[in-house]
Gaussian input, Z-matrix of N, CA and C with variables (Angstrom, degrees):
# hf/3-21g

backbone

0 1
 N
 C     1     B1
 C     2     B2     1     A1
 N     3     B3     2     A2     1     D1
 C     4     B4     3     A3     2     D2
 C     5     B5     4     A4     3     D3
 N     6     B6     5     A5     4     D4
 C     7     B7     6     A6     5     D5
 C     8     B8     7     A7     6     D6
 N     9     B9     8     A8     7     D7
 C    10    B10     9     A9     8     D8
 C    11    B11    10    A10     9     D9
 N    12    B12    11    A11    10    D10
 C    13    B13    12    A12    11    D11
 C    14    B14    13    A13    12    D12
 N    15    B15    14    A14    13    D13
 C    16    B16    15    A15    14    D14
 C    17    B17    16    A16    15    D15
 N    18    B18    17    A17    16    D16
 C    19    B19    18    A18    17    D17
 C    20    B20    19    A19    18    D18
 N    21    B21    20    A20    19    D19
 C    22    B22    21    A21    20    D20
 C    23    B23    22    A22    21    D21
 N    24    B24    23    A23    22    D22
 C    25    B25    24    A24    23    D23
 C    26    B26    25    A25    24    D24
 N    27    B27    26    A26    25    D25
 C    28    B28    27    A27    26    D26
 C    29    B29    28    A28    27    D27
 N    30    B30    29    A29    28    D28
 C    31    B31    30    A30    29    D29
 C    32    B32    31    A31    30    D30
 N    33    B33    32    A32    31    D31
 C    34    B34    33    A33    32    D32
 C    35    B35    34    A34    33    D33
 N    36    B36    35    A35    34    D34
 C    37    B37    36    A36    35    D35
 C    38    B38    37    A37    36    D36
 N    39    B39    38    A38    37    D37
 C    40    B40    39    A39    38    D38
 C    41    B41    40    A40    39    D39
 N    42    B42    41    A41    40    D40
 C    43    B43    42    A42    41    D41
 C    44    B44    43    A43    42    D42
 N    45    B45    44    A44    43    D43
 C    46    B46    45    A45    44    D44
 C    47    B47    46    A46    45    D45
 N    48    B48    47    A47    46    D46
 C    49    B49    48    A48    47    D47
 C    50    B50    49    A49    48    D48
 N    51    B51    50    A50    49    D49
 C    52    B52    51    A51    50    D50
 C    53    B53    52    A52    51    D51
 N    54    B54    53    A53    52    D52
 C    55    B55    54    A54    53    D53
 C    56    B56    55    A55    54    D54
 N    57    B57    56    A56    55    D55
 C    58    B58    57    A57    56    D56
 C    59    B59    58    A58    57    D57
 N    60    B60    59    A59    58    D58
 C    61    B61    60    A60    59    D59
 C    62    B62    61    A61    60    D60
 N    63    B63    62    A62    61    D61
 C    64    B64    63    A63    62    D62
 C    65    B65    64    A64    63    D63
 N    66    B66    65    A65    64    D64
 C    67    B67    66    A66    65    D65
 C    68    B68    67    A67    66    D66
 N    69    B69    68    A68    67    D67
 C    70    B70    69    A69    68    D68
 C    71    B71    70    A70    69    D69
 N    72    B72    71    A71    70    D70
 C    73    B73    72    A72    71    D71
 C    74    B74    73    A73    72    D72
 N    75    B75    74    A74    73    D73
 C    76    B76    75    A75    74    D74
 C    77    B77    76    A76    75    D75
 N    78    B78    77    A77    76    D76
 C    79    B79    78    A78    77    D77
 C    80    B80    79    A79    78    D78
 N    81    B81    80    A80    79    D79
 C    82    B82    81    A81    80    D80
 C    83    B83    82    A82    81    D81
 N    84    B84    83    A83    82    D82
 C    85    B85    84    A84    83    D83
 C    86    B86    85    A85    84    D84
 N    87    B87    86    A86    85    D85
 C    88    B88    87    A87    86    D86
 C    89    B89    88    A88    87    D87
 N    90    B90    89    A89    88    D88
 C    91    B91    90    A90    89    D89
 C    92    B92    91    A91    90    D90
 N    93    B93    92    A92    91    D91
 C    94    B94    93    A93    92    D92
 C    95    B95    94    A94    93    D93
 N    96    B96    95    A95    94    D94
 C    97    B97    96    A96    95    D95
 C    98    B98    97    A97    96    D96
 N    99    B99    98    A98    97    D97
 C   100   B100    99    A99    98    D98
 C   101   B101   100   A100    99    D99
 N   102   B102   101   A101   100   D100
 C   103   B103   102   A102   101   D101
 C   104   B104   103   A103   102   D102
 N   105   B105   104   A104   103   D103
 C   106   B106   105   A105   104   D104
 C   107   B107   106   A106   105   D105
 N   108   B108   107   A107   106   D106
 C   109   B109   108   A108   107   D107
 C   110   B110   109   A109   108   D108
 N   111   B111   110   A110   109   D109
 C   112   B112   111   A111   110   D110
 C   113   B113   112   A112   111   D111
 N   114   B114   113   A113   112   D112
 C   115   B115   114   A114   113   D113
 C   116   B116   115   A115   114   D114
 N   117   B117   116   A116   115   D115
 C   118   B118   117   A117   116   D116
 C   119   B119   118   A118   117   D117
 N   120   B120   119   A119   118   D118
 C   121   B121   120   A120   119   D119
 C   122   B122   121   A121   120   D120
 N   123   B123   122   A122   121   D121
 C   124   B124   123   A123   122   D122
 C   125   B125   124   A124   123   D123
 N   126   B126   125   A125   124   D124
 C   127   B127   126   A126   125   D125
 C   128   B128   127   A127   126   D126
 N   129   B129   128   A128   127   D127
 C   130   B130   129   A129   128   D128
 C   131   B131   130   A130   129   D129
 N   132   B132   131   A131   130   D130
 C   133   B133   132   A132   131   D131
 C   134   B134   133   A133   132   D132
 N   135   B135   134   A134   133   D133
 C   136   B136   135   A135   134   D134
 C   137   B137   136   A136   135   D135
 N   138   B138   137   A137   136   D136
 C   139   B139   138   A138   137   D137
 C   140   B140   139   A139   138   D138
 N   141   B141   140   A140   139   D139
 C   142   B142   141   A141   140   D140
 C   143   B143   142   A142   141   D141
 N   144   B144   143   A143   142   D142
 C   145   B145   144   A144   143   D143
 C   146   B146   145   A145   144   D144
 N   147   B147   146   A146   145   D145
 C   148   B148   147   A147   146   D146
 C   149   B149   148   A148   147   D147
 N   150   B150   149   A149   148   D148
 C   151   B151   150   A150   149   D149
 C   152   B152   151   A151   150   D150
 N   153   B153   152   A152   151   D151
 C   154   B154   153   A153   152   D152
 C   155   B155   154   A154   153   D153
 N   156   B156   155   A155   154   D154
 C   157   B157   156   A156   155   D155
 C   158   B158   157   A157   156   D156
 N   159   B159   158   A158   157   D157
 C   160   B160   159   A159   158   D158
 C   161   B161   160   A160   159   D159
 N   162   B162   161   A161   160   D160
 C   163   B163   162   A162   161   D161
 C   164   B164   163   A163   162   D162
 N   165   B165   164   A164   163   D163
 C   166   B166   165   A165   164   D164
 C   167   B167   166   A166   165   D165
 N   168   B168   167   A167   166   D166
 C   169   B169   168   A168   167   D167
 C   170   B170   169   A169   168   D168
 N   171   B171   170   A170   169   D169
 C   172   B172   171   A171   170   D170
 C   173   B173   172   A172   171   D171
 N   174   B174   173   A173   172   D172
 C   175   B175   174   A174   173   D173
 C   176   B176   175   A175   174   D174
 N   177   B177   176   A176   175   D175
 C   178   B178   177   A177   176   D176
 C   179   B179   178   A178   177   D177
 N   180   B180   179   A179   178   D178
 C   181   B181   180   A180   179   D179
 C   182   B182   181   A181   180   D180
 N   183   B183   182   A182   181   D181
 C   184   B184   183   A183   182   D182
 C   185   B185   184   A184   183   D183
 N   186   B186   185   A185   184   D184
 C   187   B187   186   A186   185   D185
 C   188   B188   187   A187   186   D186
 N   189   B189   188   A188   187   D187
 C   190   B190   189   A189   188   D188
 C   191   B191   190   A190   189   D189
 N   192   B192   191   A191   190   D190
 C   193   B193   192   A192   191   D191
 C   194   B194   193   A193   192   D192
 N   195   B195   194   A194   193   D193
 C   196   B196   195   A195   194   D194
 C   197   B197   196   A196   195   D195
 N   198   B198   197   A197   196   D196
 C   199   B199   198   A198   197   D197
 C   200   B200   199   A199   198   D198
 N   201   B201   200   A200   199   D199
 C   202   B202   201   A201   200   D200
 C   203   B203   202   A202   201   D201
 N   204   B204   203   A203   202   D202
 C   205   B205   204   A204   203   D203
 C   206   B206   205   A205   204   D204
 N   207   B207   206   A206   205   D205
 C   208   B208   207   A207   206   D206
 C   209   B209   208   A208   207   D207
 N   210   B210   209   A209   208   D208
 C   211   B211   210   A210   209   D209
 C   212   B212   211   A211   210   D210
 N   213   B213   212   A212   211   D211
 C   214   B214   213   A213   212   D212
 C   215   B215   214   A214   213   D213
 N   216   B216   215   A215   214   D214
 C   217   B217   216   A216   215   D215
 C   218   B218   217   A217   216   D216
 N   219   B219   218   A218   217   D217
 C   220   B220   219   A219   218   D218
 C   221   B221   220   A220   219   D219
 N   222   B222   221   A221   220   D220
 C   223   B223   222   A222   221   D221
 C   224   B224   223   A223   222   D222
 N   225   B225   224   A224   223   D223
 C   226   B226   225   A225   224   D224
 C   227   B227   226   A226   225   D225
 N   228   B228   227   A227   226   D226
 C   229   B229   228   A228   227   D227
 C   230   B230   229   A229   228   D228
 N   231   B231   230   A230   229   D229
 C   232   B232   231   A231   230   D230
 C   233   B233   232   A232   231   D231
 N   234   B234   233   A233   232   D232
 C   235   B235   234   A234   233   D233
 C   236   B236   235   A235   234   D234
 N   237   B237   236   A236   235   D235
 C   238   B238   237   A237   236   D236
 C   239   B239   238   A238   237   D237
 N   240   B240   239   A239   238   D238
 C   241   B241   240   A240   239   D239
 C   242   B242   241   A241   240   D240
 N   243   B243   242   A242   241   D241
 C   244   B244   243   A243   242   D242
 C   245   B245   244   A244   243   D243
 N   246   B246   245   A245   244   D244
 C   247   B247   246   A246   245   D245
 C   248   B248   247   A247   246   D246
 N   249   B249   248   A248   247   D247
 C   250   B250   249   A249   248   D248
 C   251   B251   250   A250   249   D249
 N   252   B252   251   A251   250   D250
 C   253   B253   252   A252   251   D251
 C   254   B254   253   A253   252   D252
 N   255   B255   254   A254   253   D253
 C   256   B256   255   A255   254   D254
 C   257   B257   256   A256   255   D255
 N   258   B258   257   A257   256   D256
 C   259   B259   258   A258   257   D257
 C   260   B260   259   A259   258   D258
 N   261   B261   260   A260   259   D259
 C   262   B262   261   A261   260   D260
 C   263   B263   262   A262   261   D261
 N   264   B264   263   A263   262   D262
 C   265   B265   264   A264   263   D263
 C   266   B266   265   A265   264   D264
 N   267   B267   266   A266   265   D265
 C   268   B268   267   A267   266   D266
 C   269   B269   268   A268   267   D267
 N   270   B270   269   A269   268   D268
 C   271   B271   270   A270   269   D269
 C   272   B272   271   A271   270   D270
 N   273   B273   272   A272   271   D271
 C   274   B274   273   A273   272   D272
 C   275   B275   274   A274   273   D273
 N   276   B276   275   A275   274   D274
 C   277   B277   276   A276   275   D275
 C   278   B278   277   A277   276   D276
 N   279   B279   278   A278   277   D277
 C   280   B280   279   A279   278   D278
 C   281   B281   280   A280   279   D279
 N   282   B282   281   A281   280   D280
 C   283   B283   282   A282   281   D281
 C   284   B284   283   A283   282   D282
 N   285   B285   284   A284   283   D283
 C   286   B286   285   A285   284   D284
 C   287   B287   286   A286   285   D285
 N   288   B288   287   A287   286   D286
 C   289   B289   288   A288   287   D287
 C   290   B290   289   A289   288   D288
 N   291   B291   290   A290   289   D289
 C   292   B292   291   A291   290   D290
 C   293   B293   292   A292   291   D291
 N   294   B294   293   A293   292   D292
 C   295   B295   294   A294   293   D293
 C   296   B296   295   A295   294   D294
 N   297   B297   296   A296   295   D295
 C   298   B298   297   A297   296   D296
 C   299   B299   298   A298   297   D297
 N   300   B300   299   A299   298   D298
 C   301   B301   300   A300   299   D299
 C   302   B302   301   A301   300   D300
 N   303   B303   302   A302   301   D301
 C   304   B304   303   A303   302   D302
 C   305   B305   304   A304   303   D303
 N   306   B306   305   A305   304   D304
 C   307   B307   306   A306   305   D305
 C   308   B308   307   A307   306   D306
 N   309   B309   308   A308   307   D307
 C   310   B310   309   A309   308   D308
 C   311   B311   310   A310   309   D309
 N   312   B312   311   A311   310   D310
 C   313   B313   312   A312   311   D311
 C   314   B314   313   A313   312   D312
 N   315   B315   314   A314   313   D313
 C   316   B316   315   A315   314   D314
 C   317   B317   316   A316   315   D315
 N   318   B318   317   A317   316   D316
 C   319   B319   318   A318   317   D317
 C   320   B320   319   A319   318   D318
 N   321   B321   320   A320   319   D319
 C   322   B322   321   A321   320   D320
 C   323   B323   322   A322   321   D321
 N   324   B324   323   A323   322   D322
 C   325   B325   324   A324   323   D323
 C   326   B326   325   A325   324   D324
 N   327   B327   326   A326   325   D325
 C   328   B328   327   A327   326   D326
 C   329   B329   328   A328   327   D327

   B1=1.4515
   B2=1.5317
   B3=1.2914
   B4=1.4721
   B5=1.5219
   B6=1.3084
   B7=1.4611
   B8=1.5353
   B9=1.3240
   B10=1.4684
   B11=1.5198
   B12=1.3265
   B13=1.4668
   B14=1.5337
   B15=1.3249
   B16=1.4540
   B17=1.5269
   B18=1.3077
   B19=1.4707
   B20=1.5257
   B21=1.3311
   B22=1.4633
   B23=1.5267
   B24=1.3130
   B25=1.4685
   B26=1.5228
   B27=1.3444
   B28=1.4625
   B29=1.5337
   B30=1.3210
   B31=1.4690
   B32=1.5182
   B33=1.3277
   B34=1.4625
   B35=1.5141
   B36=1.3268
   B37=1.4638
   B38=1.5279
   B39=1.3052
   B40=1.4542
   B41=1.5389
   B42=1.3309
   B43=1.4598
   B44=1.5214
   B45=1.3178
   B46=1.4613
   B47=1.5093
   B48=1.3344
   B49=1.4640
   B50=1.5339
   B51=1.3246
   B52=1.4716
   B53=1.5268
   B54=1.3455
   B55=1.4711
   B56=1.5213
   B57=1.3315
   B58=1.4606
   B59=1.5340
   B60=1.3227
   B61=1.4728
   B62=1.5228
   B63=1.3233
   B64=1.4657
   B65=1.5225
   B66=1.3259
   B67=1.4719
   B68=1.5343
   B69=1.3175
   B70=1.4681
   B71=1.5289
   B72=1.3230
   B73=1.4528
   B74=1.5166
   B75=1.3117
   B76=1.4659
   B77=1.5147
   B78=1.3059
   B79=1.4514
   B80=1.5195
   B81=1.3100
   B82=1.4549
   B83=1.5295
   B84=1.3393
   B85=1.4580
   B86=1.5275
   B87=1.3222
   B88=1.4660
   B89=1.5227
   B90=1.3300
   B91=1.4638
   B92=1.5244
   B93=1.3196
   B94=1.4584
   B95=1.5221
   B96=1.3244
   B97=1.4648
   B98=1.5192
   B99=1.3235
   B100=1.4476
   B101=1.5298
   B102=1.3221
   B103=1.4710
   B104=1.5375
   B105=1.3098
   B106=1.4678
   B107=1.5249
   B108=1.3313
   B109=1.4745
   B110=1.5221
   B111=1.3361
   B112=1.4580
   B113=1.5375
   B114=1.3326
   B115=1.4502
   B116=1.5296
   B117=1.3063
   B118=1.4658
   B119=1.5118
   B120=1.3067
   B121=1.4554
   B122=1.5187
   B123=1.2967
   B124=1.4673
   B125=1.5224
   B126=1.3233
   B127=1.4529
   B128=1.5290
   B129=1.3330
   B130=1.4571
   B131=1.5200
   B132=1.3230
   B133=1.4516
   B134=1.5291
   B135=1.3113
   B136=1.4641
   B137=1.5226
   B138=1.3254
   B139=1.4575
   B140=1.5281
   B141=1.3111
   B142=1.4546
   B143=1.5335
   B144=1.3224
   B145=1.4670
   B146=1.5188
   B147=1.3270
   B148=1.4604
   B149=1.5315
   B150=1.3269
   B151=1.4623
   B152=1.5342
   B153=1.3042
   B154=1.4606
   B155=1.5212
   B156=1.3539
   B157=1.4702
   B158=1.5343
   B159=1.3250
   B160=1.4695
   B161=1.5336
   B162=1.3359
   B163=1.4541
   B164=1.5281
   B165=1.3389
   B166=1.4690
   B167=1.5144
   B168=1.3417
   B169=1.4575
   B170=1.5294
   B171=1.3280
   B172=1.4601
   B173=1.5338
   B174=1.3290
   B175=1.4592
   B176=1.5266
   B177=1.3255
   B178=1.4596
   B179=1.5221
   B180=1.3276
   B181=1.4583
   B182=1.5256
   B183=1.3322
   B184=1.4670
   B185=1.5316
   B186=1.3228
   B187=1.4697
   B188=1.5273
   B189=1.3332
   B190=1.4431
   B191=1.5311
   B192=1.3197
   B193=1.4631
   B194=1.5368
   B195=1.3208
   B196=1.4715
   B197=1.5258
   B198=1.3154
   B199=1.4671
   B200=1.5268
   B201=1.3313
   B202=1.4653
   B203=1.5175
   B204=1.3200
   B205=1.4739
   B206=1.5393
   B207=1.3048
   B208=1.4742
   B209=1.5264
   B210=1.3330
   B211=1.4562
   B212=1.5258
   B213=1.3182
   B214=1.4692
   B215=1.5267
   B216=1.3192
   B217=1.4743
   B218=1.5249
   B219=1.3240
   B220=1.4693
   B221=1.5287
   B222=1.3286
   B223=1.4693
   B224=1.5264
   B225=1.3426
   B226=1.4614
   B227=1.5214
   B228=1.3205
   B229=1.4667
   B230=1.5284
   B231=1.3271
   B232=1.4637
   B233=1.5275
   B234=1.3336
   B235=1.4669
   B236=1.5323
   B237=1.3328
   B238=1.4634
   B239=1.5306
   B240=1.3236
   B241=1.4702
   B242=1.5206
   B243=1.3287
   B244=1.4713
   B245=1.5122
   B246=1.3394
   B247=1.4595
   B248=1.5242
   B249=1.3061
   B250=1.4661
   B251=1.5212
   B252=1.3206
   B253=1.4764
   B254=1.5251
   B255=1.3216
   B256=1.4665
   B257=1.5263
   B258=1.3211
   B259=1.4609
   B260=1.5242
   B261=1.3147
   B262=1.4797
   B263=1.5209
   B264=1.3223
   B265=1.4626
   B266=1.5228
   B267=1.3074
   B268=1.4649
   B269=1.5272
   B270=1.3062
   B271=1.4630
   B272=1.5210
   B273=1.3238
   B274=1.4608
   B275=1.5304
   B276=1.3161
   B277=1.4550
   B278=1.5268
   B279=1.3356
   B280=1.4686
   B281=1.5217
   B282=1.3411
   B283=1.4734
   B284=1.5210
   B285=1.3146
   B286=1.4612
   B287=1.5258
   B288=1.3151
   B289=1.4641
   B290=1.5307
   B291=1.3253
   B292=1.4648
   B293=1.5253
   B294=1.3083
   B295=1.4677
   B296=1.5258
   B297=1.3332
   B298=1.4632
   B299=1.5266
   B300=1.3123
   B301=1.4665
   B302=1.5185
   B303=1.3231
   B304=1.4624
   B305=1.5359
   B306=1.3304
   B307=1.4653
   B308=1.5294
   B309=1.3141
   B310=1.4606
   B311=1.5300
   B312=1.3285
   B313=1.4593
   B314=1.5368
   B315=1.3121
   B316=1.4529
   B317=1.5229
   B318=1.3279
   B319=1.4627
   B320=1.5291
   B321=1.3092
   B322=1.4555
   B323=1.5239
   B324=1.3239
   B325=1.4568
   B326=1.5306
   B327=1.3329
   B328=1.4580
   B329=1.4687
   A1=109.40
   A2=114.86
   A3=119.28
   A4=108.62
   A5=116.78
   A6=120.78
   A7=111.02
   A8=117.52
   A9=121.08
   A10=110.01
   A11=117.22
   A12=120.60
   A13=110.59
   A14=116.83
   A15=120.63
   A16=111.19
   A17=116.73
   A18=120.31
   A19=111.08
   A20=116.56
   A21=121.11
   A22=109.47
   A23=116.93
   A24=122.38
   A25=109.93
   A26=116.66
   A27=121.06
   A28=111.37
   A29=116.04
   A30=119.68
   A31=110.90
   A32=117.70
   A33=120.89
   A34=111.92
   A35=115.96
   A36=119.99
   A37=110.64
   A38=117.69
   A39=120.25
   A40=111.67
   A41=115.90
   A42=119.86
   A43=112.16
   A44=116.89
   A45=120.21
   A46=112.77
   A47=116.48
   A48=119.79
   A49=109.32
   A50=117.47
   A51=118.93
   A52=110.42
   A53=116.22
   A54=120.16
   A55=111.94
   A56=117.17
   A57=120.75
   A58=112.04
   A59=116.38
   A60=120.04
   A61=112.24
   A62=117.29
   A63=121.90
   A64=112.41
   A65=115.39
   A66=124.61
   A67=114.28
   A68=118.68
   A69=120.42
   A70=113.19
   A71=117.49
   A72=121.08
   A73=110.28
   A74=115.36
   A75=121.93
   A76=108.93
   A77=116.69
   A78=123.09
   A79=105.26
   A80=116.63
   A81=120.96
   A82=107.48
   A83=115.97
   A84=118.28
   A85=112.37
   A86=113.65
   A87=120.95
   A88=106.37
   A89=116.65
   A90=122.04
   A91=108.56
   A92=116.41
   A93=121.96
   A94=107.90
   A95=115.01
   A96=119.49
   A97=109.88
   A98=116.79
   A99=124.33
   A100=107.60
   A101=116.10
   A102=121.39
   A103=110.82
   A104=117.66
   A105=120.33
   A106=111.35
   A107=116.52
   A108=120.37
   A109=112.13
   A110=117.36
   A111=123.39
   A112=112.32
   A113=115.26
   A114=120.06
   A115=110.08
   A116=115.91
   A117=121.45
   A118=110.38
   A119=114.83
   A120=121.47
   A121=106.65
   A122=116.18
   A123=120.96
   A124=108.50
   A125=114.91
   A126=121.20
   A127=110.16
   A128=114.88
   A129=122.04
   A130=108.92
   A131=115.83
   A132=121.58
   A133=108.55
   A134=116.49
   A135=121.31
   A136=113.01
   A137=117.75
   A138=120.78
   A139=113.05
   A140=117.82
   A141=122.10
   A142=109.61
   A143=117.45
   A144=120.39
   A145=112.22
   A146=117.27
   A147=119.53
   A148=111.67
   A149=117.71
   A150=121.84
   A151=111.21
   A152=117.86
   A153=121.59
   A154=109.95
   A155=117.35
   A156=120.01
   A157=113.04
   A158=117.90
   A159=118.79
   A160=110.49
   A161=117.24
   A162=120.56
   A163=110.29
   A164=116.76
   A165=120.61
   A166=110.57
   A167=116.48
   A168=120.11
   A169=111.00
   A170=116.00
   A171=120.98
   A172=109.98
   A173=115.75
   A174=120.02
   A175=111.04
   A176=116.71
   A177=120.49
   A178=110.74
   A179=117.05
   A180=120.70
   A181=110.29
   A182=116.75
   A183=121.33
   A184=112.43
   A185=116.36
   A186=121.24
   A187=109.23
   A188=115.33
   A189=120.77
   A190=113.04
   A191=117.81
   A192=120.19
   A193=110.90
   A194=116.83
   A195=121.11
   A196=109.58
   A197=117.16
   A198=121.45
   A199=110.16
   A200=117.33
   A201=120.32
   A202=111.19
   A203=116.07
   A204=121.20
   A205=110.05
   A206=116.48
   A207=120.58
   A208=111.32
   A209=116.23
   A210=120.08
   A211=111.03
   A212=117.14
   A213=120.35
   A214=110.40
   A215=116.44
   A216=120.32
   A217=110.41
   A218=115.93
   A219=121.13
   A220=110.45
   A221=116.95
   A222=120.02
   A223=110.97
   A224=116.39
   A225=120.20
   A226=111.03
   A227=116.69
   A228=120.06
   A229=112.18
   A230=116.65
   A231=119.97
   A232=110.03
   A233=115.91
   A234=119.92
   A235=109.66
   A236=116.45
   A237=121.42
   A238=110.12
   A239=117.25
   A240=120.86
   A241=110.96
   A242=117.99
   A243=120.71
   A244=112.05
   A245=116.29
   A246=120.18
   A247=111.51
   A248=117.05
   A249=120.64
   A250=110.34
   A251=116.02
   A252=119.91
   A253=110.03
   A254=118.46
   A255=121.66
   A256=111.82
   A257=116.89
   A258=120.23
   A259=113.40
   A260=116.52
   A261=122.28
   A262=111.94
   A263=116.83
   A264=121.18
   A265=109.59
   A266=115.15
   A267=118.01
   A268=108.76
   A269=115.10
   A270=120.34
   A271=110.03
   A272=114.44
   A273=119.79
   A274=105.18
   A275=116.49
   A276=121.45
   A277=111.83
   A278=117.98
   A279=120.13
   A280=111.00
   A281=116.00
   A282=120.07
   A283=110.39
   A284=116.73
   A285=121.99
   A286=110.76
   A287=117.48
   A288=122.15
   A289=110.47
   A290=117.72
   A291=120.18
   A292=111.64
   A293=116.11
   A294=120.01
   A295=110.52
   A296=117.48
   A297=120.12
   A298=110.69
   A299=116.54
   A300=121.12
   A301=110.41
   A302=117.99
   A303=120.53
   A304=110.74
   A305=116.96
   A306=121.66
   A307=111.37
   A308=116.90
   A309=121.12
   A310=115.59
   A311=120.40
   A312=118.81
   A313=113.95
   A314=117.35
   A315=119.45
   A316=110.17
   A317=116.99
   A318=119.11
   A319=110.43
   A320=117.65
   A321=122.12
   A322=111.15
   A323=117.07
   A324=121.37
   A325=111.98
   A326=116.64
   A327=120.90
   A328=116.04
   D1=149.76
   D2=172.95
   D3=-76.14
   D4=166.75
   D5=179.17
   D6=-61.00
   D7=-34.81
   D8=177.85
   D9=-66.55
   D10=-43.46
   D11=178.44
   D12=-62.86
   D13=-40.60
   D14=178.46
   D15=-64.54
   D16=-38.48
   D17=178.23
   D18=-64.49
   D19=-43.02
   D20=177.86
   D21=-64.18
   D22=-44.37
   D23=177.75
   D24=-57.11
   D25=-50.49
   D26=-177.96
   D27=-62.73
   D28=-49.97
   D29=-178.13
   D30=-63.68
   D31=-37.94
   D32=178.14
   D33=-63.94
   D34=-44.35
   D35=-178.84
   D36=-71.20
   D37=-37.41
   D38=-176.12
   D39=-87.22
   D40=-66.73
   D41=-176.42
   D42=-70.68
   D43=-37.98
   D44=-177.69
   D45=-64.24
   D46=-45.86
   D47=179.78
   D48=-70.32
   D49=-35.42
   D50=175.67
   D51=-58.91
   D52=-39.10
   D53=178.77
   D54=-64.43
   D55=-35.85
   D56=179.09
   D57=-71.95
   D58=-27.88
   D59=-173.06
   D60=-113.43
   D61=22.65
   D62=179.00
   D63=52.27
   D64=45.27
   D65=175.49
   D66=67.92
   D67=19.70
   D68=-179.89
   D69=-93.22
   D70=-36.37
   D71=-174.98
   D72=-130.08
   D73=160.97
   D74=-179.12
   D75=-168.20
   D76=163.12
   D77=163.13
   D78=-106.12
   D79=139.05
   D80=178.44
   D81=-125.32
   D82=81.46
   D83=-176.32
   D84=-66.00
   D85=143.39
   D86=176.04
   D87=-110.41
   D88=121.11
   D89=-179.23
   D90=-97.22
   D91=127.08
   D92=176.90
   D93=-121.17
   D94=119.99
   D95=179.97
   D96=-79.12
   D97=130.14
   D98=177.56
   D99=-104.76
   D100=101.62
   D101=-175.66
   D102=-63.62
   D103=-36.93
   D104=-178.21
   D105=-65.29
   D106=-45.27
   D107=-179.66
   D108=-90.03
   D109=-6.05
   D110=-179.37
   D111=54.23
   D112=48.16
   D113=175.91
   D114=-151.83
   D115=177.26
   D116=178.39
   D117=-110.46
   D118=141.20
   D119=171.31
   D120=-103.60
   D121=145.92
   D122=-178.73
   D123=-117.44
   D124=127.87
   D125=-178.92
   D126=-122.73
   D127=152.56
   D128=178.04
   D129=-128.51
   D130=153.78
   D131=175.03
   D132=-88.84
   D133=93.64
   D134=-175.35
   D135=-70.86
   D136=-13.53
   D137=-177.48
   D138=-91.08
   D139=-10.99
   D140=-178.48
   D141=-83.52
   D142=120.83
   D143=-178.16
   D144=-61.05
   D145=-29.10
   D146=179.19
   D147=-70.28
   D148=-13.17
   D149=178.49
   D150=-112.19
   D151=12.38
   D152=-178.28
   D153=-84.32
   D154=114.26
   D155=-178.17
   D156=-56.82
   D157=-34.85
   D158=-178.29
   D159=-64.98
   D160=-34.83
   D161=176.36
   D162=-68.12
   D163=-39.11
   D164=177.75
   D165=-61.75
   D166=-47.06
   D167=-179.60
   D168=-63.06
   D169=-41.29
   D170=178.90
   D171=-59.98
   D172=-47.51
   D173=-179.53
   D174=-64.15
   D175=-45.01
   D176=-178.64
   D177=-63.19
   D178=-35.62
   D179=176.58
   D180=-65.17
   D181=-38.16
   D182=-179.72
   D183=-73.43
   D184=-27.97
   D185=-178.91
   D186=-115.60
   D187=54.58
   D188=-173.25
   D189=-63.47
   D190=-27.23
   D191=177.49
   D192=-61.18
   D193=-40.05
   D194=177.99
   D195=-65.29
   D196=-41.27
   D197=179.29
   D198=-63.64
   D199=-41.89
   D200=177.89
   D201=-63.20
   D202=-41.74
   D203=177.39
   D204=-60.37
   D205=-45.31
   D206=179.14
   D207=-66.20
   D208=-36.00
   D209=179.46
   D210=-63.98
   D211=-39.90
   D212=177.32
   D213=-62.72
   D214=-41.85
   D215=176.68
   D216=-64.89
   D217=-39.22
   D218=179.05
   D219=-58.42
   D220=-45.62
   D221=-179.81
   D222=-58.77
   D223=-43.03
   D224=179.79
   D225=-65.90
   D226=-42.43
   D227=-178.65
   D228=-67.39
   D229=-38.60
   D230=178.30
   D231=-66.00
   D232=-39.65
   D233=177.39
   D234=-61.21
   D235=-44.92
   D236=178.56
   D237=-60.10
   D238=-49.59
   D239=-177.93
   D240=-61.73
   D241=-41.51
   D242=176.43
   D243=-60.49
   D244=-44.99
   D245=179.93
   D246=-63.03
   D247=-40.81
   D248=178.79
   D249=-62.56
   D250=-45.55
   D251=-178.01
   D252=-66.27
   D253=-41.76
   D254=-179.24
   D255=-68.64
   D256=-42.15
   D257=-173.88
   D258=-78.43
   D259=-26.58
   D260=-179.02
   D261=57.02
   D262=26.12
   D263=176.30
   D264=-79.77
   D265=166.95
   D266=175.56
   D267=-66.93
   D268=149.91
   D269=-175.32
   D270=-134.16
   D271=164.93
   D272=169.66
   D273=-87.89
   D274=108.86
   D275=-172.56
   D276=-59.69
   D277=-36.84
   D278=179.92
   D279=-62.52
   D280=-43.42
   D281=179.15
   D282=-64.40
   D283=-42.92
   D284=179.31
   D285=-59.65
   D286=-47.15
   D287=-179.13
   D288=-67.12
   D289=-40.84
   D290=177.01
   D291=-58.23
   D292=-40.44
   D293=-179.65
   D294=-70.58
   D295=-37.63
   D296=174.86
   D297=-61.01
   D298=-43.07
   D299=-179.72
   D300=-64.50
   D301=-38.31
   D302=179.04
   D303=-67.52
   D304=-38.92
   D305=-177.55
   D306=-73.28
   D307=-31.16
   D308=-171.07
   D309=-54.15
   D310=-46.23
   D311=-176.78
   D312=-60.56
   D313=-26.99
   D314=179.58
   D315=-67.22
   D316=-36.85
   D317=176.93
   D318=-77.41
   D319=-32.69
   D320=-179.94
   D321=-67.26
   D322=-43.34
   D323=-177.79
   D324=-85.01
   D325=-15.32
   D326=-175.29
   D327=-72.28

């Protein structure tokens, strides 16, 4: 991944999941560059309860109204991203990246 892709990945896993769980849970990926293989490995702290997917799912099930609210936003953001990609028009890069970060946790937890 490029550094931009890694930043989106990190922010999506950390800030995006925090947004879904009202700042209670997150993934905090650790990127380690492997010079020999010329790639990055991604590690997670599986022992931290704040990074435990089962806790995230449990919380999201208990706060389903928040999940529904996020899902509605997700549909709008995906529509926006699709239109941008199809139209190939100039975009506001900050807005585009913010929407990618918002969408990311849904694919990460899915």
